[in-house]
C-alpha positions as CSV (number, residue, x, y, z in Angstrom):
1,N,341.8,17.5,-28.7
2,A,344.0,20.3,-27.5
3,G,346.8,19.1,-29.8
4,S,344.7,19.6,-33.0
5,G,344.2,23.3,-32.3
6,E,340.4,23.0,-32.6
7,Q,338.2,25.1,-30.3
8,L,336.1,22.9,-28.0
9,Y,332.9,23.9,-26.3
10,E,331.8,22.1,-23.2
11,C,328.1,21.7,-22.2
12,P,327.6,23.5,-18.9
13,M,324.9,20.9,-18.0
14,C,326.7,17.6,-18.8
15,C,330.2,16.3,-19.8
16,L,329.6,16.6,-23.6
17,T,332.1,18.7,-25.6
18,C,331.4,20.1,-29.0
19,T,333.5,21.8,-31.7
20,N,330.5,23.8,-33.1
21,V,328.8,26.5,-31.1
22,Q,325.5,26.0,-32.9
23,I,325.4,22.3,-32.1
24,L,326.2,23.1,-28.4
25,Q,323.4,25.6,-28.4
26,E,320.9,23.1,-29.7
27,H,322.2,20.6,-27.2
28,V,321.7,23.0,-24.3
29,D,318.2,23.9,-25.5
30,L,317.3,20.3,-25.3
31,H,318.5,20.2,-21.7
32,L,316.4,23.2,-20.9
33,E,313.3,21.8,-22.6
34,E,313.7,18.6,-20.7
35,Q,314.1,20.4,-17.4
36,S,311.1,22.6,-18.1
37,F,308.9,19.6,-18.9
38,S,310.1,17.9,-15.8
39,E,309.2,20.9,-13.7
40,V,305.8,21.2,-15.3
41,G,305.1,17.5,-14.6
42,G,306.2,18.0,-11.0
43,N,303.9,21.0,-10.7
44,L,301.0,19.0,-12.1
45,R,301.7,16.2,-9.7
46,D,301.8,18.6,-6.8
47,L,298.6,20.2,-8.0
48,K,296.8,16.9,-8.3
49,L,298.0,15.9,-4.8
50,A,296.8,19.1,-3.3
51,Q,293.4,18.7,-5.0
52,Q,293.2,15.2,-3.8
53,L,294.0,16.2,-0.2
54,Q,291.4,19.0,-0.4
55,L,288.8,16.6,-1.7
56,E,289.5,14.2,1.2
57,E,289.4,17.1,3.7
58,D,286.0,18.3,2.2
59,E,284.6,14.8,2.3
60,Q,285.7,14.4,5.9
61,Q,284.2,17.7,6.9
62,R,280.9,16.9,5.1
63,S,280.8,13.5,6.9
64,E,281.4,15.2,10.2
65,E,278.7,17.8,9.6
66,E,276.2,15.0,8.6
67,R,277.1,13.1,11.7
68,Q,276.6,16.2,13.9
69,E,273.3,17.0,12.1
70,K,272.0,13.5,12.6
71,E,273.1,13.6,16.3
72,E,271.4,16.9,16.8
73,F,268.2,15.7,15.0
74,N,268.2,12.5,17.2
75,K,268.7,14.7,20.2
76,L,265.7,16.9,19.2
77,Q,263.6,13.9,18.6
78,R,264.4,12.5,22.0
79,Q,263.8,16.0,23.6
80,Y,260.5,16.4,21.9
81,G,259.4,12.8,22.4
82,L,259.5,11.8,18.7
83,D,262.1,9.0,18.9
84,N,259.6,6.1,19.2
85,S,260.8,5.4,22.7
86,G,257.2,4.9,24.0
87,G,254.7,7.2,25.7
88,Y,253.1,7.8,29.1
89,K,252.4,4.1,30.0
90,Q,255.9,2.9,29.0
91,Q,257.6,5.6,31.0
92,W,255.4,5.0,34.0
93,V,256.1,1.3,34.0
94,K,259.8,1.8,33.5
95,N,260.0,4.3,36.4
96,M,258.0,2.1,38.7
97,E,260.2,-1.0,37.9
98,R,263.2,1.1,38.7
99,A,261.7,2.1,42.0
100,V,261.2,-1.6,42.8
101,D,264.7,-2.5,41.8
102,R,266.2,0.2,44.0
103,G,264.1,-0.9,47.0
104,R,262.0,2.2,47.1
105,M,258.8,0.4,46.4
106,Q,257.4,-3.1,47.4
107,P,256.4,-5.4,44.5
108,F,252.8,-5.6,45.8
109,E,252.5,-1.8,45.7
110,Y,253.9,-1.8,42.2
111,H,251.3,-4.3,41.0
112,K,248.4,-2.4,42.7
113,R,249.5,1.0,41.2
114,K,250.0,-0.6,37.8
115,A,246.5,-2.0,37.9
116,D,245.1,1.4,38.9
117,M,247.0,3.0,36.1
118,M,245.8,0.5,33.5
119,E,242.2,1.1,34.6
120,S,242.7,4.9,34.4
121,L,244.1,4.6,30.9
122,A,241.4,2.2,29.8
123,F,238.7,4.7,30.7
124,G,240.8,7.7,29.4
125,I,240.4,9.5,32.7
126,D,243.2,11.1,34.8
127,D,243.6,9.3,38.2
128,G,243.6,12.6,40.0
129,K,246.7,11.7,42.1
130,T,248.5,14.8,41.1
131,K,245.6,17.2,41.5
132,T,245.2,19.9,44.1
133,S,241.8,21.7,44.3
134,G,240.6,24.8,46.2
135,V,243.7,27.0,45.7
136,I,241.9,29.9,44.0
137,E,239.3,29.9,46.8
138,A,242.1,30.0,49.4
139,L,243.8,32.8,47.6
140,C,240.6,34.8,47.4
141,K,240.1,34.5,51.2
142,Y,243.8,35.3,51.8
143,Y,243.8,38.5,49.8
144,Q,240.7,39.8,51.4
145,S,242.2,39.7,54.9
146,E,246.0,40.0,54.3
147,N,248.7,41.3,52.1
148,K,249.4,45.0,52.5
149,D,251.7,45.2,49.5
150,V,248.9,44.5,47.0
151,R,246.6,47.3,45.8
152,R,244.3,45.1,43.8
153,V,244.2,41.5,42.6
154,W,242.2,39.7,39.9
155,L,241.8,35.9,40.1
156,S,240.6,33.5,37.5
157,A,237.6,31.3,37.9
158,S,238.2,28.1,40.0
159,V,240.9,25.9,38.6
160,D,242.5,22.7,39.8
161,H,246.3,22.3,39.7
162,F,247.9,19.2,38.1
163,H,251.5,18.3,38.3
164,S,253.7,15.9,36.3
165,S,253.8,12.3,37.3
166,L,256.1,9.3,36.7
167,G,254.5,8.8,33.3
168,D,255.0,12.3,31.9
169,R,257.9,13.8,33.9
170,G,260.1,15.9,31.6
171,W,257.6,16.3,28.7
172,G,254.0,16.6,30.0
173,C,253.7,20.2,31.0
174,G,251.5,21.2,28.0
175,Y,249.1,18.4,28.7
176,R,249.0,19.2,32.4
177,N,248.3,22.9,31.7
178,F,245.4,21.8,29.4
179,Q,244.0,19.7,32.3
180,M,244.1,22.9,34.5
181,L,242.3,25.0,31.9
182,L,239.8,22.2,31.2
183,S,239.1,21.8,35.0
184,S,238.0,25.4,35.1
185,L,235.8,25.1,32.0
186,L,234.1,22.0,33.4
187,Q,233.0,24.1,36.4
188,N,231.5,26.8,34.1
189,S,228.0,26.1,32.8
190,S,228.6,28.3,29.8
191,Y,230.7,25.5,28.3
192,D,228.4,22.6,29.1
193,D,227.3,22.2,25.5
194,C,230.9,22.2,24.2
195,L,232.1,19.7,26.8
196,R,229.0,17.4,26.8
197,G,231.1,14.3,26.2
198,I,233.7,15.2,28.9
199,V,232.7,14.7,32.5
200,L,236.0,14.1,34.2
201,T,239.5,15.3,33.4
202,P,241.0,13.2,30.6
203,S,244.3,11.4,31.0
204,I,247.3,12.4,29.0
205,P,247.0,9.6,26.4
206,K,243.4,10.6,26.0
207,I,244.3,14.2,25.4
208,Q,246.8,13.0,22.8
209,S,244.0,11.2,21.0
210,M,241.8,14.2,21.2
211,I,244.4,16.4,19.5
212,E,244.8,13.8,16.8
213,D,241.0,13.9,16.3
214,A,241.3,17.7,15.9
215,W,244.0,17.2,13.2
216,K,241.7,14.8,11.4
217,E,239.1,17.5,11.3
218,G,241.6,19.7,9.5
219,F,242.9,21.9,12.3
220,D,246.5,23.0,11.9
221,P,247.7,20.6,9.1
222,H,251.2,22.1,9.3
223,G,251.5,21.4,13.0
224,A,250.1,17.9,12.5
225,S,252.8,17.2,9.9
226,H,255.5,18.2,12.4
227,F,254.3,15.3,14.6
228,N,253.7,13.0,11.6
229,N,250.0,13.2,12.6
230,R,250.6,11.1,15.7
231,L,250.9,11.9,19.4
232,H,249.4,8.8,21.1
233,G,252.0,6.5,22.4
234,T,254.8,9.1,22.2
235,R,256.4,11.6,24.6
236,A,255.9,14.4,22.2
237,W,255.9,17.9,23.7
238,I,252.9,20.1,22.7
239,G,252.5,23.8,22.7
240,A,250.1,26.7,22.1
241,C,249.1,25.6,18.6
242,E,248.0,22.1,19.8
243,I,246.0,23.6,22.7
244,Y,244.4,26.1,20.3
245,S,243.5,23.3,17.8
246,L,242.0,21.1,20.6
247,L,239.9,23.9,22.1
248,T,238.6,25.0,18.8
249,S,237.7,21.5,17.8
250,L,235.6,21.4,21.0
251,R,233.8,24.7,19.8
252,I,235.6,26.7,22.5
253,K,236.4,30.2,21.2
254,C,240.0,31.1,21.9
255,Q,242.9,33.1,20.5
256,I,246.7,32.8,20.4
257,V,248.6,36.0,21.1
258,D,252.3,36.1,20.3
259,F,254.7,38.3,22.3
260,H,257.5,37.7,19.8
261,K,260.1,40.1,21.3
262,P,260.8,42.0,24.6
263,T,259.0,45.3,25.0
264,G,260.8,46.5,28.1
265,P,264.4,47.0,29.4
266,T,266.7,44.1,30.0
267,G,264.7,41.7,27.8
268,T,261.4,42.0,29.8
269,H,257.8,41.7,28.5
270,P,255.7,44.4,30.2
271,R,253.1,44.3,27.4
272,L,252.5,40.6,28.2
273,L,251.5,41.6,31.8
274,E,249.4,44.5,30.5
275,W,247.5,42.2,28.1
276,I,246.8,39.8,30.9
277,L,245.7,42.6,33.2
278,H,243.2,43.8,30.5
279,Y,242.0,40.2,30.0
280,Y,241.0,39.9,33.7
281,S,239.9,43.5,34.4
282,A,238.0,44.5,31.2
283,D,234.7,43.2,32.4
284,N,235.4,43.6,36.1
285,E,235.6,47.3,36.7
286,G,235.1,48.5,40.3
287,S,236.9,49.4,43.4
288,A,237.0,46.0,45.1
289,K,240.5,45.0,46.2
290,V,240.0,41.3,45.4
291,V,238.1,40.5,42.1
292,C,237.2,36.9,41.7
293,T,236.4,36.9,38.0
294,S,234.5,34.3,35.9
295,R,237.4,34.3,33.4
296,P,239.1,31.0,32.7
297,P,242.9,30.7,33.3
298,I,245.3,31.4,30.5
299,Y,247.7,29.0,28.9
300,L,251.3,30.5,28.8
301,Q,254.0,29.0,26.6
302,H,257.7,29.8,26.2
303,Q,260.6,27.8,24.8
304,G,260.8,24.5,26.7
305,H,258.0,25.0,29.2
306,S,254.4,26.1,29.7
307,R,252.4,27.3,32.8
308,T,248.9,28.5,33.6
309,V,248.1,32.1,34.5
310,V,245.5,32.1,37.3
311,G,245.5,35.8,38.2
312,I,247.4,39.0,38.4
313,E,248.3,41.4,41.2
314,E,248.7,45.2,41.0
315,R,251.1,46.2,43.7
316,K,251.0,49.4,45.8
317,N,253.9,50.7,43.7
318,R,251.8,50.1,40.5
319,T,254.0,47.2,39.3
320,L,252.3,44.0,38.1
321,C,252.8,40.4,39.2
322,L,251.5,37.3,37.6
323,L,250.1,34.4,39.5
324,L,251.1,31.1,37.8
325,F,250.3,27.4,38.3
326,D,253.4,25.4,37.3
327,P,253.0,21.7,36.5
328,G,256.5,21.3,37.9
329,C,255.3,22.2,41.3
330,S,254.3,19.2,43.4
331,S,251.0,18.7,45.1
332,Q,252.8,18.7,48.5
333,E,254.0,22.3,47.7
334,M,250.6,23.4,46.4
335,Q,248.9,22.1,49.6
336,K,250.7,24.8,51.5
337,L,248.7,27.4,49.6
338,L,245.5,26.0,51.1
339,K,246.8,27.0,54.6
340,Q,248.1,30.5,53.9
341,S,250.2,31.9,56.7
342,G,249.9,35.6,57.5
343,D,253.1,36.6,55.8
344,G,252.1,34.9,52.5
345,T,255.5,33.0,52.1
346,S,253.8,30.2,50.1
347,L,252.8,32.7,47.4
348,K,256.4,32.7,46.2
349,L,255.3,29.5,44.4
350,L,253.0,31.5,42.2
351,R,254.3,35.0,41.9
352,R,256.3,36.2,38.9
353,L,257.2,39.8,38.5
354,V,258.1,41.3,35.1
355,G,261.8,41.0,35.9
356,S,261.5,37.2,36.1
357,L,259.9,36.8,32.7
358,K,262.9,37.2,30.3
359,E,262.4,34.5,27.7
360,K,262.8,35.7,24.2
361,Q,259.2,35.0,23.2
362,Y,256.0,34.1,24.9
363,Q,252.7,32.8,23.5
364,I,249.3,32.7,25.3
365,V,246.1,30.9,24.6
366,A,243.1,32.7,26.0
367,V,239.5,31.4,26.1
368,D,236.7,33.8,25.3
369,G,233.4,32.1,24.9
370,V,231.8,29.5,22.7
371,L,231.9,29.0,18.9
372,T,228.8,28.3,16.8
373,L,229.0,25.4,14.4
374,E,229.5,27.8,11.5
375,E,232.3,29.7,13.3
376,K,234.0,26.4,14.1
377,A,233.8,25.4,10.4
Protein backbone atom coordinates (compact mmCIF):
# COMPACT_ATOMS: atom_id res chain seq x y z
CA ASN A 1 0.00 0.00 0.00
CA ALA A 2 1.98 2.94 -1.32
CA GLY A 3 -0.34 5.34 0.42
CA SER A 4 0.34 3.97 3.90
CA GLY A 5 4.02 4.76 3.69
CA GLU A 6 5.02 1.16 4.58
CA GLN A 7 8.09 -0.33 2.85
CA LEU A 8 7.06 -3.33 0.72
CA TYR A 9 9.36 -6.17 -0.30
CA GLU A 10 8.53 -8.21 -3.38
CA CYS A 11 9.56 -11.87 -3.74
CA PRO A 12 11.86 -12.16 -6.75
CA MET A 13 10.47 -15.65 -7.45
CA CYS A 14 6.72 -15.07 -7.26
CA CYS A 15 4.13 -12.24 -6.93
CA LEU A 16 4.11 -12.15 -3.13
CA THR A 17 4.94 -8.87 -1.36
CA CYS A 18 5.99 -8.62 2.26
CA THR A 19 6.41 -5.76 4.73
CA ASN A 20 9.06 -7.63 6.69
CA VAL A 21 12.45 -8.46 5.26
CA GLN A 22 12.89 -11.47 7.55
CA ILE A 23 9.61 -12.97 6.41
CA LEU A 24 10.59 -12.41 2.79
CA GLN A 25 13.94 -14.12 3.42
CA GLU A 26 12.22 -17.18 4.92
CA HIS A 27 9.80 -17.21 2.01
CA VAL A 28 12.63 -17.07 -0.57
CA ASP A 29 14.51 -19.82 1.32
CA LEU A 30 11.45 -22.04 0.96
CA HIS A 31 11.49 -21.37 -2.77
CA LEU A 32 15.17 -22.33 -2.96
CA GLU A 33 14.69 -25.54 -0.93
CA GLU A 34 11.78 -26.54 -3.12
CA GLN A 35 13.83 -25.89 -6.28
CA SER A 36 16.79 -27.82 -4.89
CA PHE A 37 14.60 -30.79 -4.02
CA SER A 38 13.08 -30.73 -7.48
CA GLU A 39 16.53 -30.69 -9.10
CA VAL A 40 17.74 -33.59 -6.94
CA GLY A 41 14.64 -35.57 -7.79
CA GLY A 42 15.21 -34.87 -11.45
CA ASN A 43 18.84 -35.94 -11.19
CA LEU A 44 17.80 -39.16 -9.47
CA ARG A 45 15.28 -39.85 -12.18
CA ASP A 46 17.92 -39.19 -14.83
CA LEU A 47 20.37 -41.48 -13.02
CA LYS A 48 17.80 -44.27 -12.74
CA LEU A 49 16.96 -43.92 -16.41
CA ALA A 50 20.63 -44.04 -17.38
CA GLN A 51 21.15 -47.13 -15.21
CA GLN A 52 18.12 -48.81 -16.73
CA LEU A 53 19.34 -48.08 -20.25
CA GLN A 54 22.79 -49.42 -19.36
CA LEU A 55 21.29 -52.61 -17.91
CA GLU A 56 19.23 -53.12 -21.05
CA GLU A 57 22.30 -52.53 -23.23
CA ASP A 58 24.39 -54.98 -21.14
CA GLU A 59 21.65 -57.58 -21.32
CA GLN A 60 21.36 -57.15 -25.08
CA GLN A 61 25.14 -57.48 -25.45
CA ARG A 62 25.19 -60.62 -23.26
CA SER A 63 22.37 -62.10 -25.28
CA GLU A 64 24.21 -61.37 -28.54
CA GLU A 65 27.45 -62.87 -27.19
CA GLU A 66 25.60 -66.01 -26.06
CA ARG A 67 23.99 -66.27 -29.49
CA GLN A 68 27.36 -65.91 -31.22
CA GLU A 69 28.99 -68.44 -28.86
CA LYS A 70 26.19 -70.94 -29.49
CA GLU A 71 26.42 -70.36 -33.24
CA GLU A 72 30.22 -70.81 -33.13
CA PHE A 73 29.85 -73.95 -31.00
CA ASN A 74 27.30 -75.42 -33.41
CA LYS A 75 29.59 -74.51 -36.30
CA LEU A 76 32.50 -76.31 -34.63
CA GLN A 77 30.28 -79.32 -33.91
CA ARG A 78 29.29 -79.47 -37.57
CA GLN A 79 32.89 -78.95 -38.67
CA TYR A 80 34.20 -81.72 -36.45
CA GLY A 81 31.28 -84.06 -37.04
CA LEU A 82 29.80 -83.89 -33.54
CA ASP A 83 26.36 -82.52 -34.44
CA ASN A 84 24.58 -85.90 -34.57
CA SER A 85 24.04 -85.48 -38.31
CA GLY A 86 24.96 -89.10 -39.04
CA GLY A 87 28.14 -90.83 -40.07
CA TYR A 88 29.76 -92.53 -43.05
CA LYS A 89 26.72 -94.56 -44.15
CA GLN A 90 24.26 -91.68 -43.90
CA GLN A 91 26.51 -89.33 -45.86
CA TRP A 92 27.16 -91.98 -48.51
CA VAL A 93 23.43 -92.66 -49.00
CA LYS A 94 22.58 -88.96 -49.11
CA ASN A 95 25.25 -88.23 -51.74
CA MET A 96 24.19 -91.19 -53.87
CA GLU A 97 20.53 -90.18 -53.70
CA ARG A 98 21.52 -86.68 -54.76
CA ALA A 99 23.41 -88.13 -57.74
CA VAL A 100 20.29 -90.05 -58.79
CA ASP A 101 18.06 -86.98 -58.39
CA ARG A 102 20.39 -84.97 -60.62
CA GLY A 103 20.55 -87.64 -63.28
CA ARG A 104 24.21 -88.45 -62.77
CA MET A 105 23.47 -92.03 -61.73
CA GLN A 106 20.88 -94.60 -62.76
CA PRO A 107 18.67 -96.08 -60.01
CA PHE A 108 19.87 -99.65 -60.69
CA GLU A 109 23.50 -98.54 -60.20
CA TYR A 110 22.54 -96.80 -56.98
CA HIS A 111 20.93 -99.96 -55.57
CA LYS A 112 23.89 -102.11 -56.61
CA ARG A 113 26.44 -99.78 -55.05
CA LYS A 114 24.35 -99.42 -51.92
CA ALA A 115 24.19 -103.21 -51.54
CA ASP A 116 27.99 -103.41 -51.96
CA MET A 117 28.46 -100.65 -49.39
CA MET A 118 26.18 -102.35 -46.86
CA GLU A 119 28.06 -105.64 -47.31
CA SER A 120 31.40 -103.85 -46.84
CA LEU A 121 30.18 -102.19 -43.65
CA ALA A 122 28.70 -105.43 -42.33
CA PHE A 123 32.11 -107.12 -42.58
CA GLY A 124 33.95 -103.99 -41.37
CA ILE A 125 36.25 -104.07 -44.42
CA ASP A 126 37.06 -101.18 -46.76
CA ASP A 127 35.74 -101.83 -50.27
CA GLY A 128 39.10 -100.86 -51.81
CA LYS A 129 37.49 -98.63 -54.44
CA THR A 130 39.60 -95.63 -53.45
CA LYS A 131 42.86 -97.58 -53.14
CA THR A 132 45.96 -97.28 -55.33
CA SER A 133 48.77 -99.81 -54.84
CA GLY A 134 52.31 -99.95 -56.20
CA VAL A 135 53.22 -96.26 -56.05
CA ILE A 136 56.28 -96.75 -53.79
CA GLU A 137 57.62 -99.43 -56.11
CA ALA A 138 57.09 -97.15 -59.12
CA LEU A 139 58.89 -94.32 -57.34
CA CYS A 140 61.83 -96.55 -56.48
CA LYS A 141 62.18 -97.55 -60.12
CA TYR A 142 61.83 -93.95 -61.32
CA TYR A 143 64.47 -92.50 -58.99
CA GLN A 144 66.99 -95.16 -59.97
CA SER A 145 66.89 -94.20 -63.61
CA GLU A 146 65.75 -90.57 -63.69
CA ASN A 147 65.71 -87.25 -61.84
CA LYS A 148 68.99 -85.37 -62.02
CA ASP A 149 67.93 -82.82 -59.38
CA VAL A 150 67.88 -85.38 -56.55
CA ARG A 151 71.09 -86.30 -54.75
CA ARG A 152 69.53 -89.00 -52.56
CA VAL A 153 66.05 -90.21 -51.72
CA TRP A 154 64.70 -92.37 -48.90
CA LEU A 155 61.38 -94.16 -49.41
CA SER A 156 59.16 -95.83 -46.83
CA ALA A 157 58.16 -99.47 -46.97
CA SER A 158 55.38 -100.31 -49.44
CA VAL A 159 52.15 -98.43 -48.70
CA ASP A 160 48.76 -98.18 -50.43
CA HIS A 161 47.13 -94.81 -51.07
CA PHE A 162 43.49 -94.30 -50.01
CA HIS A 163 41.44 -91.25 -50.89
CA SER A 164 38.17 -89.90 -49.51
CA SER A 165 34.90 -91.25 -50.87
CA LEU A 166 31.27 -90.11 -50.94
CA GLY A 167 30.85 -91.33 -47.37
CA ASP A 168 33.72 -89.41 -45.74
CA ARG A 169 34.45 -86.47 -48.00
CA GLY A 170 35.24 -83.41 -45.93
CA TRP A 171 36.10 -85.20 -42.67
CA GLY A 172 37.72 -88.59 -43.30
CA CYS A 173 41.38 -87.67 -43.85
CA GLY A 174 42.55 -88.99 -40.46
CA TYR A 175 40.92 -92.38 -41.07
CA ARG A 176 42.29 -92.58 -44.62
CA ASN A 177 45.80 -91.86 -43.39
CA PHE A 178 45.44 -94.59 -40.78
CA GLN A 179 44.43 -96.97 -43.58
CA MET A 180 47.60 -96.00 -45.46
CA LEU A 181 49.79 -96.59 -42.42
CA LEU A 182 48.05 -99.86 -41.62
CA SER A 183 48.40 -101.08 -45.23
CA SER A 184 52.16 -100.80 -44.81
CA LEU A 185 52.21 -102.57 -41.43
CA LEU A 186 50.09 -105.42 -42.82
CA GLN A 187 52.83 -106.08 -45.38
CA ASN A 188 55.53 -106.20 -42.70
CA SER A 189 55.89 -109.56 -40.92
CA SER A 190 57.34 -107.81 -37.84
CA TYR A 191 53.80 -106.70 -36.98
CA ASP A 192 52.00 -110.00 -37.67
CA ASP A 193 51.49 -110.75 -33.99
CA CYS A 194 50.01 -107.30 -33.25
CA LEU A 195 47.69 -107.40 -36.25
CA ARG A 196 46.64 -111.01 -36.00
CA GLY A 197 42.94 -110.13 -36.01
CA ILE A 198 43.27 -107.74 -38.98
CA VAL A 199 43.66 -109.33 -42.39
CA LEU A 200 42.20 -106.66 -44.68
CA THR A 201 42.04 -102.89 -44.35
CA PRO A 202 39.15 -101.95 -42.04
CA SER A 203 36.39 -99.57 -43.13
CA ILE A 204 36.04 -96.13 -41.57
CA PRO A 205 33.14 -97.14 -39.26
CA LYS A 206 35.23 -100.13 -38.15
CA ILE A 207 38.21 -97.84 -37.41
CA GLN A 208 35.86 -95.65 -35.36
CA SER A 209 34.85 -98.69 -33.30
CA MET A 210 38.50 -99.68 -32.88
CA ILE A 211 39.33 -96.24 -31.45
CA GLU A 212 36.36 -96.51 -29.08
CA ASP A 213 37.73 -99.89 -27.93
CA ALA A 214 41.10 -98.24 -27.26
CA TRP A 215 39.35 -95.63 -25.12
CA LYS A 216 37.57 -98.38 -23.18
CA GLU A 217 40.99 -99.84 -22.41
CA GLY A 218 41.90 -96.52 -20.81
CA PHE A 219 43.90 -94.84 -23.54
CA ASP A 220 43.63 -91.03 -23.70
CA PRO A 221 40.62 -90.44 -21.39
CA HIS A 222 40.86 -86.68 -21.96
CA GLY A 223 40.62 -87.11 -25.72
CA ALA A 224 37.78 -89.61 -25.33
CA SER A 225 35.78 -87.09 -23.28
CA HIS A 226 36.19 -84.54 -26.09
CA PHE A 227 34.19 -86.91 -28.33
CA ASN A 228 31.83 -87.99 -25.52
CA ASN A 229 33.46 -91.44 -25.87
CA ARG A 230 31.72 -91.96 -29.19
CA LEU A 231 32.90 -91.91 -32.80
CA HIS A 232 30.86 -94.61 -34.53
CA GLY A 233 27.93 -93.14 -36.45
CA THR A 234 29.43 -89.62 -36.46
CA ARG A 235 31.50 -87.54 -38.86
CA ALA A 236 33.99 -86.66 -36.15
CA TRP A 237 37.46 -85.63 -37.25
CA ILE A 238 40.32 -87.50 -35.63
CA GLY A 239 43.94 -86.50 -35.21
CA ALA A 240 47.33 -87.63 -33.99
CA CYS A 241 46.17 -88.54 -30.46
CA GLU A 242 43.47 -90.90 -31.73
CA ILE A 243 45.94 -92.55 -34.14
CA TYR A 244 48.45 -92.94 -31.30
CA SER A 245 45.81 -94.47 -28.98
CA LEU A 246 44.66 -96.94 -31.63
CA LEU A 247 48.18 -98.05 -32.59
CA THR A 248 49.22 -98.43 -28.95
CA SER A 249 46.11 -100.48 -28.18
CA LEU A 250 47.27 -102.83 -30.97
CA ARG A 251 50.68 -103.12 -29.24
CA ILE A 252 52.39 -101.07 -31.95
CA LYS A 253 55.14 -98.89 -30.54
CA CYS A 254 54.88 -95.30 -31.72
CA GLN A 255 55.49 -91.76 -30.62
CA ILE A 256 53.88 -88.37 -31.11
CA VAL A 257 56.30 -85.55 -31.86
CA ASP A 258 55.06 -81.95 -31.67
CA PHE A 259 56.55 -79.20 -33.81
CA HIS A 260 54.68 -76.51 -31.93
CA LYS A 261 56.27 -73.45 -33.53
CA PRO A 262 58.20 -72.55 -36.69
CA THR A 263 61.96 -73.09 -36.58
CA GLY A 264 62.92 -71.30 -39.78
CA PRO A 265 62.39 -67.99 -41.57
CA THR A 266 58.95 -66.90 -42.83
CA GLY A 267 57.13 -69.39 -40.59
CA THR A 268 58.76 -72.56 -41.96
CA HIS A 269 59.58 -75.82 -40.14
CA PRO A 270 63.03 -77.06 -41.22
CA ARG A 271 63.38 -79.11 -38.01
CA LEU A 272 60.33 -81.12 -39.05
CA LEU A 273 62.06 -82.14 -42.28
CA GLU A 274 65.32 -82.84 -40.46
CA TRP A 275 63.51 -85.12 -38.00
CA ILE A 276 61.89 -87.04 -40.85
CA LEU A 277 65.22 -87.35 -42.66
CA HIS A 278 66.76 -88.85 -39.52
CA TYR A 279 63.81 -91.24 -39.14
CA TYR A 280 64.38 -92.69 -42.60
CA SER A 281 68.17 -92.47 -42.78
CA ALA A 282 69.30 -93.48 -39.25
CA ASP A 283 69.41 -97.22 -40.01
CA ASN A 284 70.08 -96.81 -43.72
CA GLU A 285 73.55 -95.37 -44.02
CA GLY A 286 75.35 -95.88 -47.31
CA SER A 287 76.05 -94.26 -50.61
CA ALA A 288 73.09 -95.53 -52.61
CA LYS A 289 71.12 -92.80 -54.35
CA VAL A 290 67.78 -94.55 -53.79
CA VAL A 291 67.20 -96.11 -50.36
CA CYS A 292 64.06 -98.26 -50.15
CA THR A 293 63.78 -98.57 -46.38
CA SER A 294 61.71 -100.93 -44.22
CA ARG A 295 60.39 -97.96 -42.25
CA PRO A 296 56.59 -97.51 -42.11
CA PRO A 297 55.17 -94.21 -43.39
CA ILE A 298 54.59 -91.31 -40.97
CA TYR A 299 51.25 -89.79 -40.03
CA LEU A 300 51.48 -85.97 -40.42
CA GLN A 301 48.84 -83.72 -38.80
CA HIS A 302 48.21 -79.99 -38.92
CA GLN A 303 45.17 -77.83 -38.28
CA GLY A 304 42.31 -79.02 -40.47
CA HIS A 305 44.08 -81.77 -42.42
CA SER A 306 46.43 -84.75 -42.23
CA ARG A 307 48.63 -86.54 -44.75
CA THR A 308 51.05 -89.47 -44.89
CA VAL A 309 54.80 -89.03 -45.33
CA VAL A 310 56.15 -91.78 -47.61
CA GLY A 311 59.69 -90.51 -48.19
CA ILE A 312 62.08 -87.60 -48.35
CA GLU A 313 64.40 -86.23 -51.04
CA GLU A 314 67.74 -84.56 -50.55
CA ARG A 315 68.29 -82.27 -53.54
CA LYS A 316 71.59 -81.48 -55.22
CA ASN A 317 71.48 -78.05 -53.51
CA ARG A 318 71.12 -79.85 -50.13
CA THR A 319 67.51 -78.75 -49.59
CA LEU A 320 65.00 -81.31 -48.37
CA CYS A 321 61.65 -82.20 -49.93
CA LEU A 322 58.94 -84.38 -48.37
CA LEU A 323 56.98 -86.94 -50.36
CA LEU A 324 53.38 -87.04 -49.15
CA PHE A 325 50.30 -89.14 -49.87
CA ASP A 326 47.25 -86.87 -49.56
CA PRO A 327 43.78 -88.43 -49.00
CA GLY A 328 42.38 -85.53 -50.99
CA CYS A 329 44.18 -86.71 -54.13
CA SER A 330 42.00 -89.00 -56.27
CA SER A 331 42.99 -92.47 -57.44
CA GLN A 332 42.86 -91.19 -61.03
CA GLU A 333 45.65 -88.74 -60.18
CA MET A 334 47.62 -91.33 -58.21
CA GLN A 335 47.47 -93.72 -61.17
CA LYS A 336 49.65 -91.27 -63.09
CA LEU A 337 52.49 -92.01 -60.66
CA LEU A 338 52.47 -95.64 -61.78
CA LYS A 339 53.45 -94.50 -65.29
CA GLN A 340 56.13 -91.93 -64.54
CA SER A 341 57.22 -89.83 -67.48
CA GLY A 342 60.87 -88.88 -67.82
CA ASP A 343 60.34 -85.32 -66.59
CA GLY A 344 58.64 -86.47 -63.37
CA THR A 345 55.74 -84.00 -63.67
CA SER A 346 53.42 -86.33 -61.73
CA LEU A 347 55.70 -86.05 -58.70
CA LYS A 348 54.23 -82.60 -58.10
CA LEU A 349 51.35 -84.47 -56.47
CA LEU A 350 53.71 -85.68 -53.74
CA ARG A 351 56.48 -83.11 -53.34
CA ARG A 352 56.44 -80.53 -50.55
CA LEU A 353 59.46 -78.28 -50.01
CA VAL A 354 60.06 -76.57 -46.68
CA GLY A 355 58.62 -73.32 -48.05
CA SER A 356 55.21 -74.93 -48.60
CA LEU A 357 54.92 -76.20 -45.00
CA LYS A 358 53.89 -73.04 -43.17
CA GLU A 359 51.16 -74.14 -40.79
CA LYS A 360 51.66 -72.82 -37.25
CA GLN A 361 52.04 -76.31 -35.77
CA TYR A 362 52.59 -79.87 -36.94
CA GLN A 363 52.31 -83.23 -35.20
CA ILE A 364 53.62 -86.55 -36.41
CA VAL A 365 52.95 -90.11 -35.31
CA ALA A 366 55.90 -92.37 -36.09
CA VAL A 367 55.90 -96.16 -35.69
CA ASP A 368 58.98 -97.80 -34.22
CA GLY A 369 58.47 -101.48 -33.44
CA VAL A 370 56.28 -103.63 -31.23
CA LEU A 371 55.29 -103.25 -27.57
CA THR A 372 55.34 -106.10 -25.10
CA LEU A 373 52.18 -106.65 -23.06
CA GLU A 374 53.91 -105.02 -20.08
CA GLU A 375 54.93 -101.97 -22.13
CA LYS A 376 51.39 -101.63 -23.44
CA ALA A 377 50.00 -101.75 -19.90
